[in-house]
C-alpha positions as CSV (number, residue, x, y, z in Angstrom):
1,X,-3.0,15.3,6.8
2,X,-0.1,13.2,6.9
3,X,-0.1,10.1,9.3
4,X,2.7,11.4,11.2
5,X,0.9,14.8,11.9
6,X,-2.1,12.9,13.2
7,X,-0.2,10.5,15.6
8,X,1.8,13.1,17.2
9,X,-0.9,14.4,19.5
10,X,1.1,14.5,22.3
11,X,4.7,15.4,23.6
12,X,7.2,12.7,24.8
13,X,6.9,11.3,28.5
14,X,9.0,13.7,29.8
15,X,7.3,16.5,29.2
16,X,3.4,15.1,29.7
17,X,1.2,17.6,30.3
18,X,-1.0,17.5,33.2
19,X,-4.7,16.2,33.2
20,X,-7.2,19.1,32.3
21,X,-8.8,20.6,35.6
22,X,-12.2,20.8,33.7
23,X,-12.8,18.6,30.4
24,X,-13.2,21.0,27.3
25,X,-17.2,21.9,26.9
26,X,-18.6,19.3,24.7
27,X,-16.2,16.9,25.0
28,X,-18.2,14.3,26.9
29,X,-21.2,14.7,24.5
30,X,-18.9,14.3,21.2
31,X,-17.4,11.0,22.9
32,X,-20.6,9.6,23.8
33,X,-21.7,10.3,20.0
34,X,-18.6,8.5,18.6
35,X,-19.5,5.6,20.9
36,X,-23.4,5.5,19.7
37,X,-22.0,5.8,16.1
38,X,-20.0,2.7,16.2
39,X,-22.3,0.4,18.4
40,X,-25.3,1.5,16.7
41,X,-24.0,0.3,13.3
42,X,-24.0,-3.3,15.0
43,X,-27.4,-3.1,15.8
44,X,-28.8,-1.0,12.6
45,X,-27.4,-3.4,9.8
46,X,-29.8,-6.3,11.0
47,X,-32.8,-4.1,9.9
48,X,-31.3,-4.0,6.6
49,X,-31.1,-7.7,6.2
50,X,-34.5,-8.1,4.6
51,X,-33.7,-5.5,2.2
52,X,-30.1,-6.8,1.4
53,X,-31.7,-10.2,0.8
54,X,-34.0,-8.7,-2.0
55,X,-31.3,-6.5,-3.6
56,X,-29.2,-6.8,-7.1
57,X,-26.2,-8.4,-4.8
58,X,-28.6,-11.4,-4.6
59,X,-26.5,-12.6,-1.3
60,X,-26.8,-16.3,-0.1
61,X,-27.9,-17.1,3.5
62,X,-24.4,-17.2,4.6
63,X,-23.3,-14.1,2.9
64,X,-25.8,-12.2,4.8
65,X,-24.5,-13.4,8.0
66,X,-21.0,-12.5,6.9
67,X,-22.3,-8.9,5.8
68,X,-23.5,-8.3,9.3
69,X,-20.5,-10.2,11.1
70,X,-17.7,-8.8,9.1
71,X,-17.9,-5.6,11.0
72,X,-18.3,-7.2,14.2
73,X,-15.4,-9.3,14.3
74,X,-13.0,-6.9,13.3
75,X,-14.5,-4.7,16.0
76,X,-14.1,-7.2,18.8
77,X,-10.9,-8.9,17.5
78,X,-9.1,-5.4,17.2
79,X,-10.6,-3.5,20.0
80,X,-7.8,-4.1,22.3
81,X,-5.4,-3.5,19.7
82,X,-7.0,-0.4,19.1
83,X,-6.6,1.0,22.9
84,X,-3.1,0.0,22.6
85,X,-2.3,1.8,19.5
86,X,-4.0,4.9,21.3
87,X,-1.4,4.5,24.3
88,X,1.6,4.3,21.9
89,X,1.0,6.6,19.1
90,X,-1.4,9.1,20.7
91,X,-5.4,8.5,21.6
92,X,-6.6,11.6,19.9
93,X,-4.7,10.9,16.6
94,X,-6.0,7.0,16.6
95,X,-9.5,8.1,17.3
96,X,-9.3,10.5,14.5
97,X,-7.9,7.8,12.1
98,X,-10.6,5.4,13.5
99,X,-13.5,7.8,12.5
100,X,-11.8,8.3,9.1
101,X,-11.8,4.7,8.6
102,X,-15.1,4.4,9.7
103,X,-16.4,6.8,7.1
104,X,-14.2,5.4,4.1
105,X,-15.6,1.8,5.0
106,X,-19.1,3.4,5.1
107,X,-18.8,5.0,1.9
108,X,-17.3,2.1,0.3
109,X,-20.2,0.2,1.6
110,X,-22.6,2.5,0.0
111,X,-21.2,2.3,-3.3
112,X,-20.2,-1.6,-3.4
113,X,-21.1,-3.0,-6.6
114,X,-20.8,-6.7,-5.5
115,X,-20.6,-8.5,-2.2
116,X,-16.9,-8.9,-2.3
117,X,-16.4,-5.1,-2.4
118,X,-19.3,-4.7,0.5
119,X,-17.3,-7.3,2.9
120,X,-13.7,-5.5,2.6
121,X,-15.8,-2.3,3.2
122,X,-17.2,-3.7,6.2
123,X,-14.0,-4.9,7.5
124,X,-12.4,-1.4,7.0
125,X,-15.5,0.1,9.0
126,X,-14.9,-2.5,11.7
127,X,-11.2,-1.7,12.2
128,X,-12.3,1.9,12.2
129,X,-14.9,1.3,15.0
130,X,-12.1,-0.7,17.4
131,X,-10.1,2.5,16.9
132,X,-12.4,4.7,18.2
133,X,-14.2,3.0,21.0
134,X,-11.3,2.4,23.5
135,X,-10.0,5.8,22.6
136,X,-13.2,7.8,23.8
137,X,-12.8,6.4,27.1
138,X,-9.0,7.2,27.2
139,X,-9.7,10.7,26.1
140,X,-12.0,11.5,28.6
141,X,-10.4,9.9,31.5
142,X,-7.5,12.0,30.8
143,X,-9.7,15.0,30.6
144,X,-11.9,14.8,33.7
145,X,-10.7,15.4,37.3
146,X,-10.6,12.4,39.4
147,X,-13.7,13.2,41.3
148,X,-15.7,12.8,38.0
149,X,-13.9,10.0,36.6
150,X,-16.4,7.5,38.1
151,X,-19.7,9.5,36.8
152,X,-18.0,9.7,33.6
153,X,-17.2,6.1,33.0
154,X,-20.9,5.4,33.8
155,X,-22.1,7.5,31.4
156,X,-19.8,6.4,28.7
157,X,-20.6,2.8,29.3
158,X,-24.3,3.7,29.2
159,X,-24.0,4.8,25.8
160,X,-23.0,1.1,24.6
161,X,-26.4,0.4,25.5
162,X,-28.2,3.3,24.2
163,X,-26.4,3.0,20.9
164,X,-28.2,-0.4,20.3
165,X,-31.6,1.7,20.6
166,X,-30.6,4.4,18.4
167,X,-29.1,2.0,16.1
168,X,-32.4,0.5,15.9
169,X,-34.6,3.5,15.8
170,X,-32.3,5.6,13.6
171,X,-31.5,2.8,11.2
172,X,-35.4,2.2,10.9
173,X,-36.0,6.0,10.0
174,X,-32.8,6.0,7.3
175,X,-33.6,2.8,5.8
176,X,-37.3,3.7,5.4
177,X,-35.9,5.7,2.5
178,X,-36.1,2.4,0.6
179,X,-32.5,1.4,0.2
180,X,-30.0,-0.5,2.3
181,X,-27.4,1.9,0.8
182,X,-28.7,4.9,2.5
183,X,-27.6,3.2,5.9
184,X,-24.0,3.7,4.9
185,X,-24.5,6.8,3.2
186,X,-25.9,8.6,6.3
187,X,-22.9,7.5,8.4
188,X,-20.6,9.1,6.4
189,X,-21.3,12.8,7.1
190,X,-21.9,11.7,10.9
191,X,-18.3,10.4,11.3
192,X,-16.8,13.1,9.4
193,X,-18.5,15.9,11.7
194,X,-17.7,13.7,14.9
195,X,-14.1,14.0,13.5
196,X,-14.0,17.7,12.9
197,X,-15.4,18.0,16.6
198,X,-12.7,15.4,18.0
199,X,-10.0,17.3,16.0
200,X,-11.2,20.8,17.7
201,X,-12.0,20.1,21.3
202,X,-10.3,16.7,22.4
203,X,-7.2,17.3,24.5
204,X,-3.8,15.8,23.9
205,X,-2.7,12.8,26.3
206,X,0.3,11.4,27.1
207,X,1.9,8.2,25.2
208,X,3.4,5.3,26.7
209,X,6.3,3.1,25.0
210,X,4.0,-0.4,25.2
211,X,4.6,-2.3,21.9
212,X,1.7,-3.6,19.9
213,X,1.2,-7.3,19.7
214,X,0.3,-7.4,15.9
215,X,1.0,-11.3,15.6
216,X,-1.5,-12.0,18.4
217,X,-4.0,-9.6,16.9
218,X,-3.7,-11.2,13.4
219,X,-3.9,-14.7,14.9
220,X,-7.1,-13.8,16.9
221,X,-8.9,-12.4,13.9
222,X,-7.8,-15.4,11.9
223,X,-9.0,-17.8,14.4
224,X,-12.3,-16.3,14.8
225,X,-13.3,-16.0,11.2
226,X,-12.3,-19.7,11.0
227,X,-14.7,-20.5,13.9
228,X,-17.6,-18.5,12.0
229,X,-16.7,-20.0,8.6
230,X,-17.8,-23.3,10.1
231,X,-20.8,-22.1,11.8
232,X,-22.2,-20.0,9.2
233,X,-21.3,-22.4,6.0
234,X,-22.9,-25.3,7.7
235,X,-26.4,-25.2,6.2
236,X,-25.2,-24.6,2.6
237,X,-22.0,-26.5,2.3
238,X,-23.0,-29.4,4.5
239,X,-21.7,-30.1,7.9
240,X,-18.9,-32.7,6.7
241,X,-18.0,-30.5,3.8
242,X,-14.3,-29.8,3.6
243,X,-14.8,-25.8,4.3
244,X,-16.8,-26.5,7.3
245,X,-14.5,-28.9,8.9
246,X,-11.6,-26.9,7.9
247,X,-13.0,-23.8,9.6
248,X,-13.7,-25.6,13.0
249,X,-9.9,-27.3,12.6
250,X,-8.5,-24.2,11.6
251,X,-10.2,-22.3,14.1
252,X,-8.6,-24.8,16.9
253,X,-5.3,-24.7,15.5
254,X,-5.2,-21.2,15.2
255,X,-6.6,-20.3,18.7
256,X,-3.8,-22.9,20.1
257,X,-1.0,-20.9,18.4
258,X,-2.5,-17.7,19.2
259,X,-2.1,-18.9,23.2
260,X,1.3,-20.0,22.7
261,X,2.3,-16.5,21.2
262,X,0.5,-14.6,23.7
263,X,2.3,-16.6,26.7
264,X,5.5,-16.0,25.2
265,X,5.2,-12.2,23.9
266,X,6.5,-9.4,26.2
267,X,3.1,-7.3,25.8
268,X,0.3,-9.6,24.8
269,X,-3.0,-8.6,23.2
270,X,-4.7,-10.6,25.6
271,X,-2.9,-12.6,28.0
272,X,-4.5,-16.3,28.5
273,X,-3.0,-16.3,32.0
274,X,-5.7,-13.7,32.9
275,X,-8.6,-16.6,33.0
276,X,-6.8,-18.5,35.8
277,X,-8.9,-16.0,37.6
278,X,-12.1,-17.9,38.2
279,X,-14.2,-14.9,38.6
280,X,-13.1,-13.3,35.7
281,X,-13.4,-16.5,33.4
282,X,-17.0,-16.9,34.5
283,X,-17.7,-13.0,34.1
284,X,-16.3,-13.1,30.7
285,X,-18.3,-16.2,29.8
286,X,-21.4,-14.6,31.1
287,X,-20.9,-11.3,29.2
288,X,-20.4,-13.5,26.0
289,X,-23.8,-15.4,26.6
290,X,-25.7,-12.2,27.2
291,X,-24.7,-10.7,24.0
292,X,-25.0,-14.1,22.1
293,X,-28.8,-14.0,23.0
294,X,-29.3,-10.4,22.7
295,X,-27.7,-10.0,18.9
296,X,-29.2,-13.1,18.0
297,X,-32.4,-11.4,19.0
298,X,-31.5,-8.6,16.9
299,X,-30.9,-10.4,13.8
300,X,-34.1,-12.5,13.6
301,X,-36.2,-9.7,15.3
302,X,-35.8,-7.4,12.3
303,X,-36.9,-9.9,10.0
304,X,-39.7,-11.4,11.8
305,X,-41.5,-8.0,12.5
306,X,-41.1,-7.3,8.7
307,X,-41.9,-11.0,7.3
308,X,-44.1,-12.3,10.0
309,X,-46.1,-9.2,11.5
310,X,-45.8,-7.0,8.2
311,X,-44.1,-4.2,9.6
312,X,-42.4,-1.5,7.7
313,X,-38.9,-1.2,8.1
314,X,-39.5,2.4,10.2
315,X,-41.9,0.5,12.4
316,X,-39.4,-2.6,12.9
317,X,-36.8,0.1,14.1
318,X,-39.0,1.4,16.8
319,X,-40.3,-2.2,17.5
320,X,-37.2,-3.3,19.6
321,X,-37.9,-0.2,22.1
322,X,-39.6,-2.4,24.9
323,X,-36.2,-4.6,25.0
324,X,-34.5,-1.2,26.2
325,X,-36.9,0.0,28.6
326,X,-35.9,-1.9,31.5
327,X,-32.0,-1.5,30.7
328,X,-32.5,2.5,30.8
329,X,-34.6,2.4,33.6
330,X,-33.5,-0.4,35.7
331,X,-29.8,-0.3,35.6
332,X,-29.4,2.1,38.7
333,X,-31.0,-0.2,40.6
334,X,-29.1,-3.4,39.9
335,X,-26.3,-2.7,42.6
336,X,-28.7,-2.1,45.1
337,X,-30.7,-5.3,44.5
338,X,-27.3,-7.0,44.1
339,X,-26.3,-5.9,47.5
340,X,-29.6,-7.2,49.1
341,X,-29.8,-10.8,47.3
342,X,-26.1,-11.5,46.4
343,X,-24.0,-11.4,43.2
344,X,-24.8,-15.1,42.3
345,X,-28.4,-14.6,42.7
346,X,-28.5,-11.5,40.7
347,X,-26.6,-13.2,37.8
348,X,-28.7,-16.3,38.0
349,X,-31.9,-14.1,37.9
350,X,-30.6,-12.3,35.0
351,X,-30.0,-15.6,32.9
352,X,-33.6,-16.8,33.9
353,X,-34.8,-13.7,32.5
354,X,-32.8,-13.6,29.1
355,X,-33.1,-17.4,28.5
356,X,-37.0,-17.3,29.4
357,X,-37.8,-14.1,27.4
358,X,-36.2,-15.9,24.4
359,X,-37.8,-19.0,25.0
360,X,-41.2,-16.8,25.1
361,X,-40.3,-15.4,21.8
362,X,-40.2,-18.8,20.4
363,X,-43.8,-19.3,20.6
364,X,-44.5,-16.1,18.4
365,X,-46.2,-16.5,15.1
366,X,-47.9,-14.4,12.3
367,X,-51.0,-14.3,14.6
368,X,-49.2,-13.1,17.5
369,X,-50.2,-9.8,18.3
370,X,-47.4,-7.2,18.7
371,X,-48.4,-6.5,22.5
372,X,-47.7,-10.3,23.4
373,X,-44.3,-10.1,21.5
374,X,-43.3,-6.8,23.2
375,X,-43.7,-8.4,26.6
376,X,-41.3,-11.2,26.0
377,X,-38.9,-8.2,24.7
378,X,-39.6,-6.4,28.0
379,X,-38.8,-10.0,29.9
380,X,-35.5,-10.2,27.9
381,X,-34.7,-6.8,28.5
382,X,-35.1,-7.0,32.5
383,X,-32.5,-9.9,32.2
384,X,-30.1,-7.8,30.1
385,X,-30.6,-4.9,32.5
386,X,-29.5,-7.1,35.5
387,X,-26.6,-8.9,33.7
388,X,-24.7,-6.1,32.3
389,X,-23.6,-3.8,35.3
390,X,-23.2,-6.8,37.2
391,X,-20.9,-8.8,34.8
392,X,-18.9,-5.5,34.1
393,X,-18.6,-5.0,37.8
394,X,-17.5,-8.6,37.9
395,X,-15.0,-8.1,35.5
396,X,-13.6,-4.8,36.8
397,X,-13.6,-6.1,40.3
398,X,-11.5,-9.5,39.2
399,X,-8.3,-7.4,38.4
400,X,-6.1,-5.0,39.9
401,X,-6.7,-1.4,39.4
402,X,-3.4,-1.0,37.2
403,X,-5.1,-3.4,34.6
404,X,-8.2,-1.5,34.3
405,X,-7.6,-1.0,30.6
406,X,-7.3,-4.6,30.4
407,X,-10.6,-5.0,31.9
408,X,-12.0,-2.7,29.8
409,X,-10.8,-4.1,26.5
410,X,-12.1,-7.7,27.5
411,X,-15.6,-6.6,28.0
412,X,-15.5,-5.0,24.7
413,X,-14.1,-8.1,22.9
414,X,-16.6,-10.5,24.8
415,X,-19.5,-8.5,24.1
416,X,-18.6,-8.2,20.3
417,X,-17.5,-11.6,20.1
418,X,-20.8,-12.8,21.7
419,X,-22.6,-10.8,19.4
420,X,-21.0,-12.2,16.2
421,X,-21.4,-15.6,17.6
422,X,-25.1,-15.2,18.2
423,X,-25.7,-13.7,14.7
424,X,-23.9,-16.9,13.3
425,X,-25.8,-19.6,15.3
426,X,-29.1,-18.3,15.0
427,X,-28.9,-17.6,11.4
428,X,-27.3,-21.1,10.9
429,X,-30.5,-23.0,13.0
430,X,-33.2,-20.5,11.2
431,X,-31.8,-21.3,7.6
432,X,-31.4,-25.2,8.2
433,X,-35.0,-25.3,9.5
434,X,-36.5,-22.8,6.9
435,X,-35.3,-24.6,3.9
436,X,-36.6,-28.2,5.7
437,X,-39.9,-26.5,6.2
438,X,-40.4,-25.2,2.8
439,X,-42.9,-27.1,0.8
440,X,-41.0,-29.9,-1.3
441,X,-42.4,-27.9,-4.8
442,X,-40.8,-24.7,-3.7
443,X,-37.6,-26.2,-2.6
444,X,-37.2,-28.7,-5.8
445,X,-37.9,-25.7,-8.4
446,X,-35.5,-23.1,-6.9
447,X,-33.6,-24.4,-4.0
448,X,-33.9,-21.3,-2.2
449,X,-31.9,-20.2,1.1
450,X,-33.5,-16.7,1.9
451,X,-37.1,-15.6,2.4
452,X,-36.2,-13.0,-0.4
453,X,-35.2,-15.8,-3.0
454,X,-38.3,-18.0,-1.8
455,X,-40.8,-15.1,-2.3
456,X,-39.2,-13.9,-5.6
457,X,-39.2,-17.3,-7.4
458,X,-42.6,-18.6,-5.9
459,X,-46.1,-17.9,-7.0
460,X,-47.7,-14.7,-5.1
461,X,-50.3,-17.1,-3.5
462,X,-47.7,-19.5,-1.7
463,X,-45.9,-16.6,0.0
464,X,-47.9,-17.4,3.2
465,X,-46.2,-21.1,2.9
466,X,-42.6,-19.1,2.6
467,X,-43.3,-16.8,5.7
468,X,-44.4,-19.9,7.5
469,X,-41.4,-21.7,7.3
470,X,-39.4,-18.6,7.9
471,X,-41.6,-18.6,11.4
472,X,-40.7,-22.0,12.0
473,X,-37.0,-21.3,11.4
474,X,-36.9,-18.4,13.7
475,X,-38.9,-20.0,16.5
476,X,-36.4,-23.0,16.7
477,X,-33.7,-20.3,16.6
478,X,-35.1,-18.3,19.5
479,X,-35.7,-22.0,21.5
480,X,-31.7,-23.1,20.8
481,X,-30.2,-19.6,21.6
482,X,-32.7,-19.6,24.7
483,X,-31.7,-22.8,26.0
484,X,-27.7,-22.2,25.2
485,X,-28.1,-18.9,27.1
486,X,-29.9,-20.9,30.2
487,X,-26.9,-23.4,29.8
488,X,-23.8,-21.0,30.2
489,X,-25.9,-18.9,32.6
490,X,-26.0,-22.4,35.0
491,X,-22.3,-22.6,34.3
492,X,-21.3,-18.9,35.1
493,X,-23.3,-19.2,38.4
494,X,-21.7,-22.6,39.3
495,X,-18.1,-21.8,38.3
496,X,-18.7,-18.5,40.7
497,X,-20.2,-20.5,43.5
498,X,-17.4,-23.2,43.3
499,X,-14.9,-20.2,43.5
500,X,-16.2,-18.5,46.1
501,X,-16.3,-21.9,48.2
502,X,-12.6,-22.5,47.4
503,X,-11.9,-19.1,48.8
504,X,-13.6,-19.6,51.8
505,X,-12.0,-23.0,52.1
506,X,-8.4,-21.2,51.7
507,X,-9.1,-18.4,54.1
508,X,-10.3,-21.1,56.7
509,X,-7.2,-23.1,56.4
């Protein structure tokens, strides 16, 4: 189908159709399934890390992080342009293009003969996901009557949490087939079936003339990649190496240039002036911190359960479920709790649980029972359940109603950006500690940087030494991420308290 046919899914503004009084049957389920697909892939790939590490691709520790994070970075940085493209060219059309790109990227990932092709394929899949996520909500909001919009948004938002569960459980089922390639093969028919359903039942919605900020999008992606380059390559290249220093310097320069460009462009990708609003600034930092901790956990959890506790990949997929129980059962009660104890107290409590849960997980070793490990997952999940609706409401409440789309884009960007940083940071800490904790003769003979490399080149009788070194790295990673989450949480609460005090002082004057 030609591109111009796909994007011309609605008439000019002068002939805009009225919103559908009743959404087409199955539309909500289809849009939610699209969300679960693109969000679930963020979580599912972590289960495949041990398989990828032992595969014929022979990825290094840093390359494993890029295989995980390339999708997340393009997803995070382009989700706002994806929504803007839908506004300009047609939400249904851009959603279809996104699902098509997702399918193409997944297929190329499944047949990738080397790491370079896999990374490019992951980037294509991320671009597709960025086109899918915002336009599912936009299509729904156009289709449902006003009185049902609130309930529709709530259901759609819950899919971003459920997607992580489905990604872990579904990924475990698929990967139990024995190859990481099956994960990407399975995504192809799912995305094509969803594209067919979208094409059949999604309604046409009006277009808007807002121009796309392509320079802003390119600069944001480049700055984010440069930042992760510095973080990820540190253990392998050395923290003073040109590539690492260049990554950090390049990120600072590119973020500065991006800020200047966004301040001057008529329709910025993300207006930096928004962050003058204290409540918005602290809530975005809080959302980034929560997902920083949660996806650092996802990255290490899959390897810890398989290497440390001897779980199969299927059991590993099920092993994360205790984290999600408080999110599923407790989210609806958070608003009532927040009204009773206050917004700041709720946010503080959320970070205490998230950070405390991660610190509790750092005490785990090969002798830890799964019940004890799962208890710390529940503690972390309580914190996430408290944080997500509270911070989402704070972001939405900090902006006028006319900028609701910007708020939704900000939430998606901060979530995915925090996820990418969490994976990069905990992997960096884990790798450095793992290498240092390996017995000297194992390091000297083969200089392994991953558990798979060490196990493949070491006498089977020394496997316990390798696993012990990995657990040491995982524990240090959990401790550092847990402390970081607690510190960032303290900053969020302090910023919120100071802003409220300033507002009260202004009212008194």
